[in-house]
TORFI-243437 format. One record per residue (C-alpha): y, x, z; residue number from 1. Coordinates in nm, 2 decimals, always signed. Example, Ala and Ser with C-alpha at 12.3 -4.5 7.8 and 13.67 -1.06 7.14 Angstrom:
+--------+--------+--------+-----+
!      v !      u !      w ! num !
+--------+--------+--------+-----+
!  -0.45 !  +1.23 !  +0.78 !   1 !
!  -0.11 !  +1.37 !  +0.71 !   2 !
+--------+--------+--------+-----+
! end
This chain:
+--------+--------+--------+-----+
!      v !      u !      w ! num !
+--------+--------+--------+-----+
!  +3.05 !  -1.14 !  +0.09 !   1 !
!  +3.14 !  -1.31 !  +0.42 !   2 !
!  +2.88 !  -1.52 !  +0.60 !   3 !
!  +3.03 !  -1.85 !  +0.51 !   4 !
!  +3.02 !  -1.75 !  +0.14 !   5 !
!  +2.64 !  -1.69 !  +0.14 !   6 !
!  +2.40 !  -1.95 !  +0.01 !   7 !
!  +2.18 !  -2.15 !  +0.24 !   8 !
!  +1.81 !  -2.09 !  +0.19 !   9 !
!  +1.53 !  -2.34 !  +0.22 !  10 !
!  +1.18 !  -2.19 !  +0.18 !  11 !
!  +0.92 !  -2.46 !  +0.15 !  12 !
!  +0.55 !  -2.37 !  +0.19 !  13 !
!  +0.26 !  -2.60 !  +0.13 !  14 !
!  -0.09 !  -2.53 !  +0.28 !  15 !
!  -0.39 !  -2.52 !  +0.05 !  16 !
!  -0.21 !  -2.67 !  -0.24 !  17 !
!  -0.35 !  -2.56 !  -0.58 !  18 !
!  -0.20 !  -2.47 !  -0.91 !  19 !
!  -0.25 !  -2.81 !  -1.07 !  20 !
!  -0.16 !  -3.03 !  -0.77 !  21 !
!  +0.19 !  -3.12 !  -0.88 !  22 !
!  +0.26 !  -3.34 !  -1.18 !  23 !
!  +0.49 !  -3.07 !  -1.33 !  24 !
!  +0.19 !  -2.83 !  -1.32 !  25 !
!  -0.05 !  -3.08 !  -1.48 !  26 !
!  -0.17 !  -3.33 !  -1.21 !  27 !
!  -0.26 !  -3.66 !  -1.36 !  28 !
!  -0.35 !  -3.84 !  -1.03 !  29 !
!  -0.05 !  -3.73 !  -0.81 !  30 !
!  +0.31 !  -3.80 !  -0.88 !  31 !
!  +0.57 !  -3.55 !  -0.75 !  32 !
!  +0.90 !  -3.66 !  -0.90 !  33 !
!  +1.13 !  -3.47 !  -0.66 !  34 !
!  +0.95 !  -3.14 !  -0.72 !  35 !
!  +0.93 !  -3.21 !  -1.09 !  36 !
!  +1.31 !  -3.25 !  -1.09 !  37 !
!  +1.36 !  -2.94 !  -0.89 !  38 !
!  +1.14 !  -2.75 !  -1.14 !  39 !
!  +1.33 !  -2.90 !  -1.43 !  40 !
!  +1.67 !  -2.79 !  -1.29 !  41 !
!  +1.54 !  -2.45 !  -1.17 !  42 !
!  +1.28 !  -2.19 !  -1.26 !  43 !
!  +0.92 !  -2.29 !  -1.28 !  44 !
!  +0.68 !  -1.99 !  -1.27 !  45 !
!  +0.34 !  -2.01 !  -1.43 !  46 !
!  +0.22 !  -1.67 !  -1.33 !  47 !
!  +0.28 !  -1.64 !  -0.95 !  48 !
!  +0.02 !  -1.50 !  -0.71 !  49 !
!  +0.01 !  -1.53 !  -0.34 !  50 !
!  -0.04 !  -1.24 !  -0.10 !  51 !
!  -0.39 !  -1.35 !  -0.01 !  52 !
!  -0.63 !  -1.64 !  -0.06 !  53 !
!  -0.63 !  -1.75 !  +0.30 !  54 !
!  -0.35 !  -1.87 !  +0.54 !  55 !
!  -0.24 !  -1.60 !  +0.79 !  56 !
!  -0.24 !  -1.30 !  +0.55 !  57 !
!  -0.06 !  -1.49 !  +0.28 !  58 !
!  +0.21 !  -1.60 !  +0.52 !  59 !
!  +0.26 !  -1.25 !  +0.64 !  60 !
!  +0.31 !  -1.13 !  +0.29 !  61 !
!  +0.56 !  -1.40 !  +0.20 !  62 !
!  +0.77 !  -1.33 !  +0.51 !  63 !
!  +0.76 !  -0.95 !  +0.51 !  64 !
!  +0.75 !  -0.84 !  +0.15 !  65 !
!  +0.44 !  -0.63 !  +0.20 !  66 !
!  +0.07 !  -0.68 !  +0.14 !  67 !
!  -0.09 !  -0.82 !  +0.45 !  68 !
!  -0.31 !  -0.51 !  +0.47 !  69 !
!  +0.00 !  -0.30 !  +0.49 !  70 !
!  +0.14 !  -0.51 !  +0.78 !  71 !
!  -0.19 !  -0.51 !  +0.96 !  72 !
!  -0.23 !  -0.89 !  +0.95 !  73 !
!  -0.50 !  -0.92 !  +0.69 !  74 !
!  -0.73 !  -1.17 !  +0.86 !  75 !
!  -0.72 !  -1.54 !  +0.92 !  76 !
!  -0.61 !  -1.57 !  +1.29 !  77 !
!  -0.82 !  -1.81 !  +1.49 !  78 !
!  -0.69 !  -1.85 !  +1.85 !  79 !
!  -1.04 !  -1.99 !  +1.95 !  80 !
!  -1.22 !  -1.67 !  +1.85 !  81 !
!  -1.28 !  -1.40 !  +2.11 !  82 !
!  -1.21 !  -1.13 !  +1.85 !  83 !
!  -0.88 !  -1.30 !  +1.73 !  84 !
!  -0.69 !  -1.48 !  +1.99 !  85 !
!  -0.49 !  -1.17 !  +2.11 !  86 !
!  -0.38 !  -1.07 !  +1.76 !  87 !
!  -0.08 !  -1.16 !  +1.55 !  88 !
!  +0.20 !  -1.04 !  +1.32 !  89 !
!  +0.34 !  -0.72 !  +1.48 !  90 !
!  +0.68 !  -0.79 !  +1.63 !  91 !
!  +0.79 !  -0.46 !  +1.47 !  92 !
!  +0.76 !  -0.62 !  +1.13 !  93 !
!  +1.08 !  -0.74 !  +0.98 !  94 !
!  +1.08 !  -1.10 !  +0.85 !  95 !
!  +1.31 !  -1.29 !  +0.61 !  96 !
!  +1.44 !  -1.47 !  +0.91 !  97 !
!  +1.54 !  -1.14 !  +1.07 !  98 !
!  +1.71 !  -1.03 !  +0.75 !  99 !
!  +1.91 !  -1.35 !  +0.75 ! 100 !
!  +2.01 !  -1.30 !  +1.11 ! 101 !
!  +2.15 !  -0.96 !  +1.03 ! 102 !
!  +2.42 !  -1.12 !  +0.81 ! 103 !
!  +2.52 !  -1.41 !  +1.02 ! 104 !
!  +2.27 !  -1.69 !  +0.93 ! 105 !
!  +2.13 !  -1.96 !  +1.16 ! 106 !
!  +1.75 !  -1.97 !  +1.13 ! 107 !
!  +1.51 !  -2.26 !  +1.19 ! 108 !
!  +1.14 !  -2.30 !  +1.14 ! 109 !
!  +0.96 !  -2.63 !  +1.09 ! 110 !
!  +0.58 !  -2.66 !  +1.06 ! 111 !
!  +0.28 !  -2.42 !  +1.07 ! 112 !
!  +0.33 !  -2.06 !  +1.19 ! 113 !
!  -0.03 !  -1.93 !  +1.21 ! 114 !
!  +0.07 !  -1.57 !  +1.26 ! 115 !
!  -0.04 !  -1.55 !  +1.63 ! 116 !
!  -0.05 !  -1.80 !  +1.91 ! 117 !
!  +0.05 !  -1.58 !  +2.20 ! 118 !
!  +0.41 !  -1.57 !  +2.31 ! 119 !
!  +0.45 !  -1.21 !  +2.18 ! 120 !
!  +0.38 !  -1.33 !  +1.83 ! 121 !
!  +0.59 !  -1.65 !  +1.84 ! 122 !
!  +0.82 !  -1.71 !  +1.55 ! 123 !
!  +1.10 !  -1.73 !  +1.81 ! 124 !
!  +1.05 !  -1.35 !  +1.85 ! 125 !
!  +1.05 !  -1.29 !  +1.48 ! 126 !
!  +1.40 !  -1.40 !  +1.38 ! 127 !
!  +1.40 !  -1.78 !  +1.42 ! 128 !
!  +1.66 !  -1.94 !  +1.65 ! 129 !
!  +1.46 !  -2.26 !  +1.69 ! 130 !
!  +1.12 !  -2.41 !  +1.61 ! 131 !
!  +0.97 !  -2.76 !  +1.56 ! 132 !
!  +0.61 !  -2.84 !  +1.47 ! 133 !
!  +0.24 !  -2.79 !  +1.49 ! 134 !
!  +0.20 !  -2.41 !  +1.48 ! 135 !
!  -0.18 !  -2.38 !  +1.42 ! 136 !
!  -0.45 !  -2.56 !  +1.22 ! 137 !
!  -0.52 !  -2.89 !  +1.38 ! 138 !
!  -0.88 !  -2.78 !  +1.47 ! 139 !
!  -0.73 !  -2.47 !  +1.64 ! 140 !
!  -0.48 !  -2.66 !  +1.85 ! 141 !
!  -0.35 !  -3.01 !  +1.83 ! 142 !
!  -0.03 !  -2.94 !  +2.01 ! 143 !
!  +0.32 !  -3.01 !  +1.87 ! 144 !
!  +0.62 !  -2.82 !  +1.99 ! 145 !
!  +1.00 !  -2.86 !  +2.01 ! 146 !
!  +1.11 !  -2.51 !  +2.07 ! 147 !
!  +0.88 !  -2.39 !  +2.35 ! 148 !
!  +0.82 !  -2.74 !  +2.49 ! 149 !
!  +0.50 !  -2.94 !  +2.40 ! 150 !
!  +0.61 !  -3.29 !  +2.30 ! 151 !
!  +0.26 !  -3.40 !  +2.17 ! 152 !
!  -0.06 !  -3.28 !  +2.32 ! 153 !
!  -0.23 !  -3.43 !  +2.01 ! 154 !
!  -0.02 !  -3.43 !  +1.70 ! 155 !
!  +0.00 !  -3.78 !  +1.53 ! 156 !
!  -0.11 !  -3.67 !  +1.19 ! 157 !
!  +0.01 !  -3.99 !  +1.02 ! 158 !
!  +0.36 !  -3.92 !  +1.14 ! 159 !
!  +0.36 !  -3.55 !  +1.07 ! 160 !
!  +0.57 !  -3.56 !  +0.75 ! 161 !
!  +0.81 !  -3.82 !  +0.88 ! 162 !
!  +0.87 !  -3.61 !  +1.20 ! 163 !
!  +0.93 !  -3.30 !  +1.00 ! 164 !
!  +1.16 !  -3.47 !  +0.75 ! 165 !
!  +1.38 !  -3.64 !  +1.02 ! 166 !
!  +1.42 !  -3.32 !  +1.21 ! 167 !
!  +1.51 !  -3.12 !  +0.90 ! 168 !
!  +1.76 !  -3.39 !  +0.79 ! 169 !
!  +1.92 !  -3.37 !  +1.14 ! 170 !
!  +1.94 !  -3.00 !  +1.12 ! 171 !
!  +2.12 !  -3.01 !  +0.78 ! 172 !
!  +2.36 !  -3.28 !  +0.89 ! 173 !
!  +2.45 !  -3.10 !  +1.22 ! 174 !
!  +2.47 !  -2.75 !  +1.06 ! 175 !
!  +2.82 !  -2.60 !  +1.08 ! 176 !
!  +2.98 !  -2.38 !  +0.81 ! 177 !
!  +2.75 !  -2.10 !  +0.91 ! 178 !
!  +2.48 !  -2.04 !  +0.64 ! 179 !
!  +2.13 !  -2.13 !  +0.74 ! 180 !
!  +1.77 !  -2.02 !  +0.65 ! 181 !
!  +1.52 !  -2.30 !  +0.69 ! 182 !
!  +1.15 !  -2.22 !  +0.67 ! 183 !
!  +0.96 !  -2.55 !  +0.61 ! 184 !
!  +0.59 !  -2.46 !  +0.64 ! 185 !
!  +0.41 !  -2.79 !  +0.61 ! 186 !
!  +0.05 !  -2.82 !  +0.74 ! 187 !
!  -0.06 !  -3.04 !  +0.44 ! 188 !
!  -0.27 !  -3.07 !  +0.23 ! 189 !
!  -0.48 !  -2.86 !  +0.46 ! 190 !
!  -0.74 !  -3.08 !  +0.63 ! 191 !
!  -0.73 !  -3.29 !  +0.84 ! 192 !
!  -0.46 !  -3.51 !  +0.70 ! 193 !
!  -0.34 !  -3.87 !  +0.73 ! 194 !
!  -0.07 !  -4.03 !  +0.51 ! 195 !
!  +0.21 !  -4.23 !  +0.67 ! 196 !
!  +0.31 !  -4.59 !  +0.62 ! 197 !
!  +0.38 !  -4.68 !  +0.26 ! 198 !
!  +0.21 !  -4.37 !  +0.13 ! 199 !
!  -0.14 !  -4.48 !  +0.23 ! 200 !
!  -0.32 !  -4.54 !  -0.10 ! 201 !
!  -0.01 !  -4.45 !  -0.31 ! 202 !
!  -0.18 !  -4.18 !  -0.52 ! 203 !
!  -0.47 !  -4.18 !  -0.76 ! 204 !
!  -0.65 !  -3.91 !  -0.56 ! 205 !
!  -0.73 !  -4.05 !  -0.22 ! 206 !
!  -0.57 !  -3.94 !  +0.11 ! 207 !
!  -0.52 !  -3.58 !  -0.01 ! 208 !
!  -0.31 !  -3.71 !  -0.30 ! 209 !
!  -0.13 !  -3.95 !  -0.07 ! 210 !
!  -0.01 !  -3.67 !  +0.16 ! 211 !
!  +0.11 !  -3.46 !  -0.13 ! 212 !
!  +0.31 !  -3.75 !  -0.26 ! 213 !
!  +0.46 !  -3.80 !  +0.09 ! 214 !
!  +0.54 !  -3.43 !  +0.10 ! 215 !
!  +0.72 !  -3.48 !  -0.23 ! 216 !
!  +0.91 !  -3.77 !  -0.07 ! 217 !
!  +1.01 !  -3.54 !  +0.22 ! 218 !
!  +1.16 !  -3.29 !  -0.03 ! 219 !
!  +1.35 !  -3.57 !  -0.19 ! 220 !
!  +1.49 !  -3.67 !  +0.15 ! 221 !
!  +1.59 !  -3.31 !  +0.22 ! 222 !
!  +1.78 !  -3.29 !  -0.11 ! 223 !
!  +1.96 !  -3.62 !  -0.02 ! 224 !
!  +2.06 !  -3.47 !  +0.31 ! 225 !
!  +2.20 !  -3.16 !  +0.13 ! 226 !
!  +2.39 !  -3.38 !  -0.11 ! 227 !
!  +2.53 !  -3.58 !  +0.18 ! 228 !
!  +2.64 !  -3.27 !  +0.36 ! 229 !
!  +2.79 !  -3.13 !  +0.04 ! 230 !
!  +2.55 !  -2.83 !  +0.07 ! 231 !
!  +2.32 !  -2.87 !  -0.23 ! 232 !
!  +2.52 !  -2.66 !  -0.48 ! 233 !
!  +2.52 !  -2.37 !  -0.24 ! 234 !
!  +2.15 !  -2.39 !  -0.13 ! 235 !
!  +1.86 !  -2.19 !  -0.27 ! 236 !
!  +1.54 !  -2.41 !  -0.27 ! 237 !
!  +1.20 !  -2.25 !  -0.31 ! 238 !
!  +0.87 !  -2.42 !  -0.31 ! 239 !
!  +0.52 !  -2.27 !  -0.32 ! 240 !
!  +0.18 !  -2.27 !  -0.15 ! 241 !
!  +0.01 !  -2.02 !  +0.08 ! 242 !
!  -0.31 !  -2.00 !  -0.12 ! 243 !
!  -0.53 !  -2.20 !  -0.36 ! 244 !
!  -0.71 !  -2.53 !  -0.28 ! 245 !
!  -1.05 !  -2.59 !  -0.13 ! 246 !
!  -1.18 !  -2.76 !  -0.44 ! 247 !
!  -1.16 !  -2.60 !  -0.78 ! 248 !
!  -1.04 !  -2.91 !  -0.97 ! 249 !
!  -0.70 !  -2.86 !  -0.80 ! 250 !
!  -0.68 !  -2.51 !  -0.94 ! 251 !
!  -0.73 !  -2.60 !  -1.30 ! 252 !
!  -0.73 !  -2.42 !  -1.54 ! 253 !
!  -0.83 !  -2.13 !  -1.32 ! 254 !
!  -1.17 !  -2.07 !  -1.17 ! 255 !
!  -1.22 !  -2.04 !  -0.79 ! 256 !
!  -1.07 !  -2.17 !  -0.47 ! 257 !
!  -0.92 !  -2.07 !  -0.15 ! 258 !
!  -1.12 !  -1.79 !  +0.02 ! 259 !
!  -1.21 !  -1.61 !  -0.30 ! 260 !
!  -1.07 !  -1.34 !  -0.53 ! 261 !
!  -1.09 !  -1.55 !  -0.85 ! 262 !
!  -0.75 !  -1.66 !  -0.98 ! 263 !
!  -0.78 !  -2.01 !  -0.84 ! 264 !
!  -0.75 !  -1.87 !  -0.49 ! 265 !
!  -0.43 !  -1.68 !  -0.57 ! 266 !
!  -0.23 !  -1.86 !  -0.84 ! 267 !
!  -0.03 !  -2.15 !  -0.71 ! 268 !
!  +0.30 !  -2.32 !  -0.81 ! 269 !
!  +0.63 !  -2.14 !  -0.75 ! 270 !
!  +0.96 !  -2.32 !  -0.81 ! 271 !
!  +1.30 !  -2.18 !  -0.73 ! 272 !
!  +1.63 !  -2.37 !  -0.78 ! 273 !
!  +1.95 !  -2.18 !  -0.76 ! 274 !
!  +2.27 !  -2.11 !  -0.95 ! 275 !
!  +2.19 !  -2.37 !  -1.22 ! 276 !
!  +1.94 !  -2.14 !  -1.40 ! 277 !
!  +1.65 !  -2.33 !  -1.55 ! 278 !
!  +1.35 !  -2.22 !  -1.75 ! 279 !
!  +0.97 !  -2.21 !  -1.75 ! 280 !
!  +0.86 !  -1.85 !  -1.71 ! 281 !
!  +0.53 !  -1.67 !  -1.74 ! 282 !
!  +0.68 !  -1.36 !  -1.58 ! 283 !
!  +0.43 !  -1.22 !  -1.33 ! 284 !
!  +0.57 !  -1.24 !  -0.98 ! 285 !
!  +0.41 !  -1.20 !  -0.63 ! 286 !
!  +0.47 !  -1.35 !  -0.29 ! 287 !
!  +0.59 !  -1.01 !  -0.18 ! 288 !
!  +0.89 !  -1.04 !  -0.42 ! 289 !
!  +1.05 !  -1.32 !  -0.22 ! 290 !
!  +1.16 !  -1.09 !  +0.07 ! 291 !
!  +1.36 !  -0.83 !  -0.15 ! 292 !
!  +1.50 !  -1.11 !  -0.37 ! 293 !
!  +1.65 !  -1.30 !  -0.08 ! 294 !
!  +1.76 !  -0.98 !  +0.09 ! 295 !
!  +1.96 !  -0.88 !  -0.21 ! 296 !
!  +2.11 !  -1.23 !  -0.27 ! 297 !
!  +2.24 !  -1.24 !  +0.09 ! 298 !
!  +2.34 !  -0.88 !  +0.11 ! 299 !
!  +2.10 !  -0.78 !  +0.39 ! 300 !
!  +1.99 !  -0.41 !  +0.37 ! 301 !
!  +1.62 !  -0.36 !  +0.34 ! 302 !
!  +1.49 !  -0.13 !  +0.61 ! 303 !
!  +1.42 !  +0.22 !  +0.48 ! 304 !
!  +1.17 !  +0.32 !  +0.75 ! 305 !
!  +0.87 !  +0.13 !  +0.59 ! 306 !
!  +0.71 !  +0.07 !  +0.25 ! 307 !
!  +0.74 !  -0.26 !  +0.07 ! 308 !
!  +0.53 !  -0.40 !  -0.21 ! 309 !
!  +0.77 !  -0.66 !  -0.36 ! 310 !
!  +1.04 !  -0.63 !  -0.62 ! 311 !
!  +1.36 !  -0.82 !  -0.65 ! 312 !
!  +1.36 !  -1.12 !  -0.89 ! 313 !
!  +1.74 !  -1.12 !  -0.90 ! 314 !
!  +1.75 !  -0.99 !  -1.27 ! 315 !
!  +1.57 !  -1.31 !  -1.38 ! 316 !
!  +1.88 !  -1.51 !  -1.27 ! 317 !
!  +2.09 !  -1.30 !  -1.50 ! 318 !
!  +1.86 !  -1.37 !  -1.79 ! 319 !
!  +1.70 !  -1.02 !  -1.80 ! 320 !
!  +1.32 !  -1.08 !  -1.77 ! 321 !
!  +1.25 !  -0.73 !  -1.90 ! 322 !
!  +1.36 !  -0.57 !  -1.58 ! 323 !
!  +1.05 !  -0.71 !  -1.40 ! 324 !
!  +0.79 !  -0.44 !  -1.40 ! 325 !
!  +0.48 !  -0.60 !  -1.56 ! 326 !
!  +0.28 !  -0.28 !  -1.50 ! 327 !
!  +0.26 !  -0.32 !  -1.13 ! 328 !
!  -0.11 !  -0.36 !  -1.03 ! 329 !
!  -0.21 !  -0.65 !  -0.81 ! 330 !
!  -0.47 !  -0.62 !  -0.53 ! 331 !
!  -0.71 !  -0.90 !  -0.45 ! 332 !
!  -0.81 !  -0.83 !  -0.09 ! 333 !
!  -1.04 !  -1.06 !  +0.11 ! 334 !
!  -0.94 !  -0.96 !  +0.47 ! 335 !
!  -1.02 !  -0.58 !  +0.47 ! 336 !
!  -1.24 !  -0.59 !  +0.16 ! 337 !
!  -1.07 !  -0.51 !  -0.18 ! 338 !
!  -1.26 !  -0.73 !  -0.42 ! 339 !
!  -1.05 !  -0.71 !  -0.74 ! 340 !
!  -0.75 !  -0.54 !  -0.90 ! 341 !
!  -0.55 !  -0.65 !  -1.20 ! 342 !
!  -0.33 !  -0.45 !  -1.43 ! 343 !
!  -0.13 !  -0.63 !  -1.70 ! 344 !
!  -0.38 !  -0.88 !  -1.84 ! 345 !
!  -0.69 !  -0.70 !  -1.73 ! 346 !
!  -0.88 !  -0.79 !  -1.41 ! 347 !
!  -1.17 !  -0.60 !  -1.26 ! 348 !
!  -1.39 !  -0.75 !  -0.99 ! 349 !
!  -1.53 !  -0.47 !  -0.78 ! 350 !
!  -1.88 !  -0.42 !  -0.65 ! 351 !
!  -1.92 !  -0.58 !  -0.30 ! 352 !
!  -2.19 !  -0.70 !  -0.07 ! 353 !
!  -2.24 !  -1.01 !  +0.14 ! 354 !
!  -2.19 !  -0.79 !  +0.45 ! 355 !
!  -1.83 !  -0.73 !  +0.35 ! 356 !
!  -1.75 !  -1.10 !  +0.32 ! 357 !
!  -1.55 !  -1.25 !  +0.62 ! 358 !
!  -1.65 !  -1.51 !  +0.87 ! 359 !
!  -1.64 !  -1.83 !  +0.67 ! 360 !
!  -1.94 !  -2.03 !  +0.55 ! 361 !
!  -2.09 !  -1.85 !  +0.24 ! 362 !
!  -2.16 !  -2.19 !  +0.08 ! 363 !
!  -1.79 !  -2.24 !  +0.04 ! 364 !
!  -1.74 !  -1.93 !  -0.17 ! 365 !
!  -1.87 !  -1.81 !  -0.50 ! 366 !
!  -1.90 !  -1.48 !  -0.69 ! 367 !
!  -1.94 !  -1.28 !  -0.37 ! 368 !
!  -2.24 !  -1.05 !  -0.42 ! 369 !
!  -2.16 !  -0.81 !  -0.71 ! 370 !
!  -2.34 !  -0.49 !  -0.78 ! 371 !
!  -2.15 !  -0.37 !  -1.09 ! 372 !
!  -1.78 !  -0.39 !  -1.19 ! 373 !
!  -1.70 !  -0.71 !  -1.39 ! 374 !
!  -1.40 !  -0.70 !  -1.63 ! 375 !
!  -1.20 !  -0.99 !  -1.76 ! 376 !
!  -0.92 !  -1.01 !  -2.01 ! 377 !
!  -0.69 !  -1.28 !  -1.86 ! 378 !
!  -0.48 !  -1.30 !  -2.18 ! 379 !
!  -0.76 !  -1.50 !  -2.34 ! 380 !
!  -1.00 !  -1.58 !  -2.05 ! 381 !
!  -0.80 !  -1.72 !  -1.76 ! 382 !
!  -1.11 !  -1.89 !  -1.63 ! 383 !
!  -1.28 !  -1.55 !  -1.58 ! 384 !
!  -1.61 !  -1.63 !  -1.76 ! 385 !
!  -1.66 !  -1.35 !  -2.02 ! 386 !
!  -1.74 !  -1.00 !  -1.88 ! 387 !
!  -1.61 !  -0.74 !  -2.12 ! 388 !
!  -1.67 !  -0.43 !  -1.91 ! 389 !
!  -1.92 !  -0.28 !  -2.16 ! 390 !
!  -1.67 !  -0.32 !  -2.45 ! 391 !
!  -1.38 !  -0.15 !  -2.25 ! 392 !
!  -1.52 !  +0.13 !  -2.04 ! 393 !
!  -1.19 !  +0.31 !  -2.04 ! 394 !
!  -1.02 !  +0.01 !  -1.87 ! 395 !
!  -1.30 !  -0.02 !  -1.62 ! 396 !
!  -1.24 !  +0.35 !  -1.52 ! 397 !
!  -0.86 !  +0.30 !  -1.50 ! 398 !
!  -0.89 !  +0.00 !  -1.28 ! 399 !
!  -1.16 !  +0.17 !  -1.06 ! 400 !
!  -0.91 !  +0.46 !  -1.00 ! 401 !
!  -0.64 !  +0.21 !  -0.91 ! 402 !
!  -0.88 !  +0.05 !  -0.67 ! 403 !
!  -0.97 !  +0.38 !  -0.51 ! 404 !
!  -0.60 !  +0.46 !  -0.45 ! 405 !
!  -0.54 !  +0.12 !  -0.30 ! 406 !
!  -0.83 !  +0.16 !  -0.06 ! 407 !
!  -0.70 !  +0.50 !  +0.06 ! 408 !
!  -0.36 !  +0.35 !  +0.13 ! 409 !
!  -0.43 !  -0.01 !  +0.23 ! 410 !
!  -0.78 !  +0.02 !  +0.37 ! 411 !
!  -1.13 !  -0.12 !  +0.31 ! 412 !
!  -1.40 !  -0.30 !  +0.51 ! 413 !
!  -1.41 !  -0.13 !  +0.86 ! 414 !
!  -1.17 !  +0.14 !  +0.74 ! 415 !
!  -0.80 !  +0.16 !  +0.80 ! 416 !
!  -0.57 !  +0.29 !  +0.53 ! 417 !
!  -0.31 !  +0.57 !  +0.54 ! 418 !
!  -0.03 !  +0.32 !  +0.46 ! 419 !
!  -0.13 !  +0.05 !  +0.71 ! 420 !
!  +0.11 !  -0.04 !  +0.99 ! 421 !
!  -0.03 !  -0.14 !  +1.33 ! 422 !
!  -0.17 !  -0.49 !  +1.38 ! 423 !
!  +0.01 !  -0.69 !  +1.64 ! 424 !
!  -0.21 !  -0.71 !  +1.95 ! 425 !
!  -0.20 !  -0.77 !  +2.32 ! 426 !
!  -0.46 !  -0.49 !  +2.37 ! 427 !
!  -0.39 !  -0.17 !  +2.17 ! 428 !
!  -0.73 !  -0.03 !  +2.27 ! 429 !
!  -0.92 !  -0.32 !  +2.13 ! 430 !
!  -1.03 !  -0.30 !  +1.76 ! 431 !
!  -0.90 !  -0.54 !  +1.49 ! 432 !
!  -1.20 !  -0.73 !  +1.36 ! 433 !
!  -1.22 !  -1.00 !  +1.09 ! 434 !
!  -1.59 !  -1.06 !  +1.12 ! 435 !
!  -1.71 !  -1.19 !  +1.46 ! 436 !
!  -2.05 !  -1.04 !  +1.38 ! 437 !
!  -1.90 !  -0.69 !  +1.38 ! 438 !
!  -1.72 !  -0.78 !  +1.71 ! 439 !
!  -2.04 !  -0.88 !  +1.87 ! 440 !
!  -2.19 !  -0.54 !  +1.81 ! 441 !
!  -1.93 !  -0.37 !  +2.03 ! 442 !
!  -2.01 !  -0.25 !  +2.38 ! 443 !
!  -1.98 !  -0.51 !  +2.65 ! 444 !
!  -1.72 !  -0.30 !  +2.82 ! 445 !
!  -1.49 !  -0.33 !  +2.52 ! 446 !
!  -1.54 !  -0.70 !  +2.48 ! 447 !
!  -1.46 !  -0.77 !  +2.85 ! 448 !
!  -1.09 !  -0.67 !  +2.82 ! 449 !
!  -1.03 !  -0.94 !  +2.57 ! 450 !
!  -1.17 !  -1.24 !  +2.76 ! 451 !
!  -0.88 !  -1.49 !  +2.81 ! 452 !
!  -0.81 !  -1.56 !  +3.18 ! 453 !
+--------+--------+--------+-----+
! end
């Protein structure tokens, strides 16, 4: 397959968008006609899990095809924290963008990167030809970039979606016959947010609903640009979210939110439109599956010098859902702490202590202090409310063994795993710490080397 014969790829990522935030996934207060149509004409998955329940790790998993613990980027990077600012996705990791570059693609990123703020960890050093957007959370940095140039010291939030949409439309219109990979990683509906123009008050769910409807408009404009450039029929469109929402009502029917290992933090919409294949599927798929799927579609060889955790979804497009391995366990890590594992329809929450919980406000989380394993059967208890551990001791033991194996390979709180690759860092001798309280216990001589000049 020559480069000009390969499909274009647009990977669209929302931030903190929950399972039931789109009308095609059950929302009654927000209208998303463009995403609904994309879902109707493509594949809408109802059993997709992200790589983590927080921003940075989930993005690392999506782009690399490996659990964030394996890539060493398992914590939420905060450039304002003394223990974080010098960390990022290791440049030795191979991203989807780099896979695309291997086979002749132009690559472009728009939106939030959040995988390290230092130059070493820039998306421009990880396979992207160009960049446009606000790379961090607004409360981390308000700056907006065009390439390496700051064009807004303070991003105009009410214009954010419009800015992104216009730039993407221009990119599509000006693209040559060379195939492209566009990673559109919107900052919304992560707070803070402001709707633009006619979208103020447009939804039935306040400003958050308004910005989701404006995001849907943006996707509609992108589709129009593809149609105008006669590229729609040869473009793979993927839409998903980095993790669950901050309020449980947007994760319905699942329990939990962003930050936690309950299903509401990990299950989000996943839509893929390509090759005129359409269906609603409950096939279990994970964020790590996107990397091998796209690599196979475009004919990019997957590096053999590292371990991956994803499986290609390509058989689904040929109508063979049985080729997906439903027996693959899924690990619910919370930074370093393995909090739960699932196998088929069984899910075991593991004992954990408050000391193992990362840096965020404990009042925003639930179900965090567990002293005995808790077992749920997700086939009839998707809201995780009925503990059946006493009725199924054999399944508890099986899942505990799976968890022990995962810890040995992928690590645990304050413990690196045998299968973990190095975390990207400016200071190889400095430890990688998710919890500032643990960082503060280190000798002053170690802390000094990380003080930003």
